[in-house]
C-alpha positions in Angstrom: 1.3 -13.5 20.5 2.6 -13.1 24.0 0.5 -11.6 26.8 2.6 -8.5 27.1 2.4 -7.9 23.3 -1.4 -8.4 23.4 -1.7 -5.9 26.3 0.5 -3.4 24.5 -1.6 -3.8 21.3 -4.7 -3.3 23.4 -3.3 -0.1 25.0 -2.4 1.5 21.6 -3.9 4.9 21.0 -4.1 6.9 17.8 -2.7 10.5 18.0 -5.8 11.9 16.5 -9.5 10.9 16.4 -11.2 9.4 13.3 -10.9 12.1 10.5 -14.4 11.4 9.2 -15.9 13.5 12.0 -14.1 16.5 10.5 -14.2 15.6 6.9 -17.3 13.5 6.1 -16.4 13.5 2.4 -13.2 11.5 3.1 -15.1 8.2 3.0 -16.4 9.1 -0.5 -12.9 10.0 -1.7 -11.5 6.7 -0.4 -14.3 4.7 -2.0 -13.8 6.5 -5.3 -10.0 5.8 -5.2 -10.7 2.1 -4.5 -13.3 1.9 -7.3 -10.8 3.5 -9.7 -8.1 0.8 -8.9 -10.7 -2.0 -9.3 -11.4 -1.4 -12.9 -10.1 -4.8 -14.0 -7.1 -3.6 -15.9 -4.6 -5.0 -13.4 -5.0 -7.7 -10.8 -6.1 -6.6 -7.3 -3.2 -8.7 -6.1 -0.8 -6.3 -7.9 -2.5 -3.4 -6.3 -2.1 -5.0 -2.9 1.5 -5.9 -3.4 2.3 -2.3 -4.6 0.5 -0.8 -1.6 2.2 -3.2 0.8 5.6 -2.2 -0.6 4.7 1.5 -0.2 3.9 0.9 3.4 7.3 -0.8 3.8 9.2 2.0 2.1 7.7 4.7 4.3 7.9 2.6 7.5 4.2 2.6 8.2 3.3 -0.3 10.5 -0.4 0.5 10.0 -0.1 0.1 6.2 2.1 -2.9 6.4 -0.4 -4.7 8.7 -3.4 -3.6 6.8 -2.1 -4.5 3.3 -0.7 -7.8 4.5 -4.1 -8.7 6.0 -5.9 -7.8 2.8 -3.5 -9.9 0.8 -4.1 -12.8 3.1 -7.8 -12.4 2.9 -7.4 -12.5 -0.9 -5.6 -15.9 -0.6 -2.0 -14.7 -1.1 0.7 -17.0 0.3 2.8 -16.0 3.3 5.9 -16.5 1.1 4.7 -13.8 -1.4 3.6 -11.4 1.3 6.8 -11.8 3.3 9.0 -11.5 0.2 7.6 -8.2 -0.9 10.4 -6.5 1.2 13.0 -8.3 -0.8 11.1 -8.6 -4.1 14.2 -8.0 -6.3 15.7 -11.4 -5.5 12.6 -13.3 -4.5 11.3 -16.0 -6.9 7.6 -15.4 -6.2 6.7 -12.6 -8.5 5.7 -12.3 -12.1 7.3 -9.9 -14.6 4.3 -7.5 -14.4 4.4 -7.6 -10.6 8.1 -7.0 -10.5 7.8 -3.9 -12.7 4.9 -2.6 -10.5 7.1 -3.0 -7.4 10.0 -1.4 -9.2 7.7 1.6 -10.0 6.5 2.1 -6.5 10.1 1.8 -5.3 11.1 4.5 -7.8 8.3 6.8 -6.9 8.8 6.7 -3.2 12.6 6.5 -3.0 14.5 9.7 -3.5 17.1 9.5 -6.3 19.8 12.2 -5.8 21.5 11.3 -9.0 18.5 11.7 -11.4 15.0 11.2 -12.3 12.9 8.9 -10.1 11.1 7.2 -13.0 13.5 7.2 -15.9 12.5 6.4 -19.5 13.9 2.9 -19.3 11.7 2.0 -16.3 8.6 3.5 -18.0 9.4 1.5 -21.2 9.7 -1.7 -19.1 6.4 -1.0 -17.5 4.8 -0.2 -20.9 5.8 -3.7 -22.1 3.6 -5.3 -19.4 0.8 -2.7 -19.0 -1.3 -0.9 -21.6 -2.2 2.8 -21.0 -5.3 2.1 -18.8 -3.4 -0.4 -16.7 -0.5 2.1 -16.3 -2.9 4.7 -15.1 -4.5 2.2 -12.8 -1.1 1.4 -11.3 -0.4 5.1 -11.0 -3.7 5.5 -9.1 -2.9 2.6 -6.8 0.4 4.3 -5.9 -1.5 7.6 -5.5 -4.2 6.0 -3.3 -1.7 4.6 -0.8 0.3 7.8 -1.0 -2.8 9.8 -0.1 -3.1 7.8 3.1 0.6 7.7 4.1 0.5 11.0 6.0 -2.6 9.9 7.8 -0.9 6.8 9.0 2.4 8.5 9.9 1.0 11.5 11.6 -2.4 10.5 13.0 -1.2 6.9 13.8 -4.4 4.8 13.4 -4.2 1.6 15.4 -2.6 -1.3 13.3 -4.8 -4.4 12.9 -8.0 -2.7 13.9 -10.9 -2.6 11.3 -11.7 0.6 9.5 -13.9 2.8 11.7 -12.5 1.3 14.8 -8.8 2.1 14.3 -8.8 5.5 16.0 -9.1 6.4 19.7 -12.1 8.4 20.7 
């Protein structure tokens, strides 16, 4: 990283202070959502890939940096992390991961010509995931969607650990 980039990163400020001071229950909500997605019905890697893709779709640097970092910590390869943005033609993803990425694309991308999640996409997902796993995937998309407005409006500082990612 160049010196100017480091200085710019150091000077970043969030638009709003840490929300926990106003809503102490937010930490409990976040923990409950995380616990729900860690029920073992789908791999945590899939959750991470889906949440990284969601960050990409909405243009959230905060979520892209955070989810990429979490995937790296979990041992994911740079090729897989980098290729999430072009998952449709990338050779790095399994069938279940592909349908999970297709679902998050469908949910977060407007479709002016019809339903966002058509029956054929649901049927494709149901081939790879049982009902509990589908609900877990839905909750993983809901979890990141819950925090998208936070990232886009409040602008927490990318790359900073939780609790230290807001200006005072």
